[in-house]
TORKOL-4160 file (C-alpha; in steps of 0.2 Angstrom, whole numbers, padded with zeros to 4 digits, m for minus):
166
<pt num="1" X="0000" Y="0000" Z="0000"/>
<pt num="2" X="0006" Y="0017" Z="m0004"/>
<pt num="3" X="0010" Y="0029" Z="0010"/>
<pt num="4" X="m0004" Y="0041" Z="0003"/>
<pt num="5" X="m0017" Y="0029" Z="0009"/>
<pt num="6" X="m0010" Y="0021" Z="0024"/>
<pt num="7" X="m0019" Y="0033" Z="0035"/>
<pt num="8" X="m0036" Y="0028" Z="0028"/>
<pt num="9" X="m0047" Y="0017" Z="0039"/>
<pt num="10" X="m0055" Y="0000" Z="0035"/>
<pt num="11" X="m0074" Y="0000" Z="0031"/>
<pt num="12" X="m0084" Y="m0010" Z="0043"/>
<pt num="13" X="m0092" Y="m0024" Z="0033"/>
<pt num="14" X="m0102" Y="m0040" Z="0035"/>
<pt num="15" X="m0102" Y="m0055" Z="0023"/>
<pt num="16" X="m0113" Y="m0070" Z="0020"/>
<pt num="17" X="m0109" Y="m0088" Z="0017"/>
<pt num="18" X="m0126" Y="m0094" Z="0012"/>
<pt num="19" X="m0128" Y="m0113" Z="0012"/>
<pt num="20" X="m0142" Y="m0121" Z="0003"/>
<pt num="21" X="m0150" Y="m0138" Z="0009"/>
<pt num="22" X="m0137" Y="m0148" Z="0000"/>
<pt num="23" X="m0122" Y="m0138" Z="0008"/>
<pt num="24" X="m0118" Y="m0128" Z="m0007"/>
<pt num="25" X="m0114" Y="m0109" Z="m0006"/>
<pt num="26" X="m0122" Y="m0095" Z="m0015"/>
<pt num="27" X="m0109" Y="m0086" Z="m0026"/>
<pt num="28" X="m0114" Y="m0071" Z="m0037"/>
<pt num="29" X="m0106" Y="m0062" Z="m0052"/>
<pt num="30" X="m0102" Y="m0044" Z="m0050"/>
<pt num="31" X="m0112" Y="m0034" Z="m0062"/>
<pt num="32" X="m0099" Y="m0020" Z="m0064"/>
<pt num="33" X="m0086" Y="m0033" Z="m0069"/>
<pt num="34" X="m0094" Y="m0045" Z="m0081"/>
<pt num="35" X="m0079" Y="m0048" Z="m0092"/>
<pt num="36" X="m0065" Y="m0047" Z="m0078"/>
<pt num="37" X="m0055" Y="m0063" Z="m0074"/>
<pt num="38" X="m0059" Y="m0069" Z="m0092"/>
<pt num="39" X="m0076" Y="m0073" Z="m0099"/>
<pt num="40" X="m0082" Y="m0080" Z="m0082"/>
<pt num="41" X="m0082" Y="m0063" Z="m0073"/>
<pt num="42" X="m0079" Y="m0060" Z="m0055"/>
<pt num="43" X="m0089" Y="m0071" Z="m0043"/>
<pt num="44" X="m0090" Y="m0067" Z="m0024"/>
<pt num="45" X="m0100" Y="m0069" Z="m0009"/>
<pt num="46" X="m0114" Y="m0057" Z="m0004"/>
<pt num="47" X="m0106" Y="m0043" Z="0008"/>
<pt num="48" X="m0109" Y="m0025" Z="0012"/>
<pt num="49" X="m0107" Y="m0011" Z="0024"/>
<pt num="50" X="m0112" Y="m0010" Z="0042"/>
<pt num="51" X="m0123" Y="0005" Z="0046"/>
<pt num="52" X="m0117" Y="0016" Z="0061"/>
<pt num="53" X="m0124" Y="0008" Z="0076"/>
<pt num="54" X="m0130" Y="m0008" Z="0067"/>
<pt num="55" X="m0128" Y="m0025" Z="0074"/>
<pt num="56" X="m0118" Y="m0036" Z="0062"/>
<pt num="57" X="m0131" Y="m0050" Z="0063"/>
<pt num="58" X="m0144" Y="m0038" Z="0058"/>
<pt num="59" X="m0133" Y="m0031" Z="0044"/>
<pt num="60" X="m0129" Y="m0047" Z="0036"/>
<pt num="61" X="m0148" Y="m0051" Z="0034"/>
<pt num="62" X="m0151" Y="m0034" Z="0027"/>
<pt num="63" X="m0137" Y="m0036" Z="0015"/>
<pt num="64" X="m0144" Y="m0052" Z="0009"/>
<pt num="65" X="m0161" Y="m0044" Z="0006"/>
<pt num="66" X="m0153" Y="m0029" Z="m0003"/>
<pt num="67" X="m0141" Y="m0039" Z="m0014"/>
<pt num="68" X="m0149" Y="m0056" Z="m0018"/>
<pt num="69" X="m0167" Y="m0051" Z="m0014"/>
<pt num="70" X="m0171" Y="m0062" Z="0001"/>
<pt num="71" X="m0167" Y="m0064" Z="0019"/>
<pt num="72" X="m0175" Y="m0080" Z="0021"/>
<pt num="73" X="m0161" Y="m0088" Z="0030"/>
<pt num="74" X="m0156" Y="m0092" Z="0048"/>
<pt num="75" X="m0139" Y="m0088" Z="0055"/>
<pt num="76" X="m0129" Y="m0104" Z="0059"/>
<pt num="77" X="m0113" Y="m0097" Z="0065"/>
<pt num="78" X="m0102" Y="m0081" Z="0066"/>
<pt num="79" X="m0083" Y="m0082" Z="0062"/>
<pt num="80" X="m0075" Y="m0078" Z="0078"/>
<pt num="81" X="m0064" Y="m0064" Z="0072"/>
<pt num="82" X="m0064" Y="m0049" Z="0061"/>
<pt num="83" X="m0056" Y="m0052" Z="0044"/>
<pt num="84" X="m0048" Y="m0038" Z="0035"/>
<pt num="85" X="m0041" Y="m0035" Z="0018"/>
<pt num="86" X="m0032" Y="m0021" Z="0009"/>
<pt num="87" X="m0037" Y="m0015" Z="m0008"/>
<pt num="88" X="m0025" Y="m0018" Z="m0022"/>
<pt num="89" X="m0015" Y="m0002" Z="m0026"/>
<pt num="90" X="m0025" Y="0001" Z="m0043"/>
<pt num="91" X="m0041" Y="0002" Z="m0032"/>
<pt num="92" X="m0035" Y="0013" Z="m0018"/>
<pt num="93" X="m0043" Y="0030" Z="m0019"/>
<pt num="94" X="m0056" Y="0024" Z="m0031"/>
<pt num="95" X="m0065" Y="0009" Z="m0024"/>
<pt num="96" X="m0076" Y="0011" Z="m0008"/>
<pt num="97" X="m0079" Y="0029" Z="m0012"/>
<pt num="98" X="m0060" Y="0032" Z="m0010"/>
<pt num="99" X="m0062" Y="0034" Z="0008"/>
<pt num="100" X="m0055" Y="0017" Z="0014"/>
<pt num="101" X="m0040" Y="0007" Z="0012"/>
<pt num="102" X="m0050" Y="m0009" Z="0013"/>
<pt num="103" X="m0063" Y="m0018" Z="0023"/>
<pt num="104" X="m0064" Y="m0025" Z="0040"/>
<pt num="105" X="m0077" Y="m0039" Z="0039"/>
<pt num="106" X="m0088" Y="m0050" Z="0051"/>
<pt num="107" X="m0093" Y="m0066" Z="0042"/>
<pt num="108" X="m0108" Y="m0077" Z="0045"/>
<pt num="109" X="m0113" Y="m0094" Z="0040"/>
<pt num="110" X="m0132" Y="m0095" Z="0036"/>
<pt num="111" X="m0144" Y="m0108" Z="0030"/>
<pt num="112" X="m0155" Y="m0103" Z="0016"/>
<pt num="113" X="m0173" Y="m0108" Z="0020"/>
<pt num="114" X="m0181" Y="m0103" Z="0003"/>
<pt num="115" X="m0182" Y="m0109" Z="m0014"/>
<pt num="116" X="m0171" Y="m0104" Z="m0028"/>
<pt num="117" X="m0185" Y="m0093" Z="m0035"/>
<pt num="118" X="m0184" Y="m0082" Z="m0020"/>
<pt num="119" X="m0166" Y="m0076" Z="m0025"/>
<pt num="120" X="m0170" Y="m0060" Z="m0035"/>
<pt num="121" X="m0155" Y="m0050" Z="m0041"/>
<pt num="122" X="m0167" Y="m0038" Z="m0051"/>
<pt num="123" X="m0175" Y="m0030" Z="m0036"/>
<pt num="124" X="m0162" Y="m0016" Z="m0033"/>
<pt num="125" X="m0162" Y="m0002" Z="m0046"/>
<pt num="126" X="m0143" Y="m0004" Z="m0047"/>
<pt num="127" X="m0140" Y="m0022" Z="m0044"/>
<pt num="128" X="m0123" Y="m0027" Z="m0038"/>
<pt num="129" X="m0124" Y="m0044" Z="m0046"/>
<pt num="130" X="m0130" Y="m0050" Z="m0063"/>
<pt num="131" X="m0130" Y="m0069" Z="m0060"/>
<pt num="132" X="m0128" Y="m0082" Z="m0046"/>
<pt num="133" X="m0125" Y="m0100" Z="m0044"/>
<pt num="134" X="m0123" Y="m0113" Z="m0030"/>
<pt num="135" X="m0105" Y="m0119" Z="m0028"/>
<pt num="136" X="m0095" Y="m0131" Z="m0016"/>
<pt num="137" X="m0088" Y="m0122" Z="m0001"/>
<pt num="138" X="m0070" Y="m0128" Z="m0006"/>
<pt num="139" X="m0071" Y="m0119" Z="m0023"/>
<pt num="140" X="m0073" Y="m0102" Z="m0015"/>
<pt num="141" X="m0055" Y="m0097" Z="m0016"/>
<pt num="142" X="m0055" Y="m0101" Z="m0035"/>
<pt num="143" X="m0070" Y="m0090" Z="m0039"/>
<pt num="144" X="m0066" Y="m0073" Z="m0031"/>
<pt num="145" X="m0056" Y="m0058" Z="m0035"/>
<pt num="146" X="m0038" Y="m0061" Z="m0030"/>
<pt num="147" X="m0036" Y="m0049" Z="m0015"/>
<pt num="148" X="m0050" Y="m0059" Z="m0006"/>
<pt num="149" X="m0043" Y="m0076" Z="m0009"/>
<pt num="150" X="m0035" Y="m0078" Z="0008"/>
<pt num="151" X="m0052" Y="m0072" Z="0017"/>
<pt num="152" X="m0061" Y="m0085" Z="0007"/>
<pt num="153" X="m0049" Y="m0099" Z="0011"/>
<pt num="154" X="m0051" Y="m0095" Z="0030"/>
<pt num="155" X="m0070" Y="m0095" Z="0028"/>
<pt num="156" X="m0069" Y="m0112" Z="0018"/>
<pt num="157" X="m0060" Y="m0119" Z="0034"/>
<pt num="158" X="m0070" Y="m0110" Z="0047"/>
<pt num="159" X="m0087" Y="m0115" Z="0040"/>
<pt num="160" X="m0083" Y="m0133" Z="0033"/>
<pt num="161" X="m0094" Y="m0141" Z="0045"/>
<pt num="162" X="m0110" Y="m0133" Z="0037"/>
<pt num="163" X="m0105" Y="m0139" Z="0019"/>
<pt num="164" X="m0116" Y="m0155" Z="0020"/>
<pt num="165" X="m0134" Y="m0158" Z="0017"/>
<pt num="166" X="m0145" Y="m0151" Z="0030"/>
């Protein structure tokens, strides 16, 4: 990280590892990067900012509702520590409104209680995602943008006990 951005804080954030009844995880393709990382685009887990004074467990359900159109889920577990990442140099000063050096995240494992038809990426006027799929938890580190790879490895280990049929 350059010295110009070292003084910036981390953005408080939550993330959702949403398991279906088979033990697969919802991954979604970023609408703003459809051709990045080759033809497949950039796939990631739902995540988003924590509003001031908001409880992280409340925030993760809100973010699910906003990003994938449903909060029909129950929280199974919370990763025991905050996980942080720094933005890569080419995104510093641009991503996250240019106000943060990266994100400090609280991650949750959740069980999706609905049907696939409940997942609606088209409900937000500016959707973050344009496609979604269920993937094996172990595949997460191969699907995301590079600077989140270590976070996804940690989550794949931390929430492995939920990657089985419910």
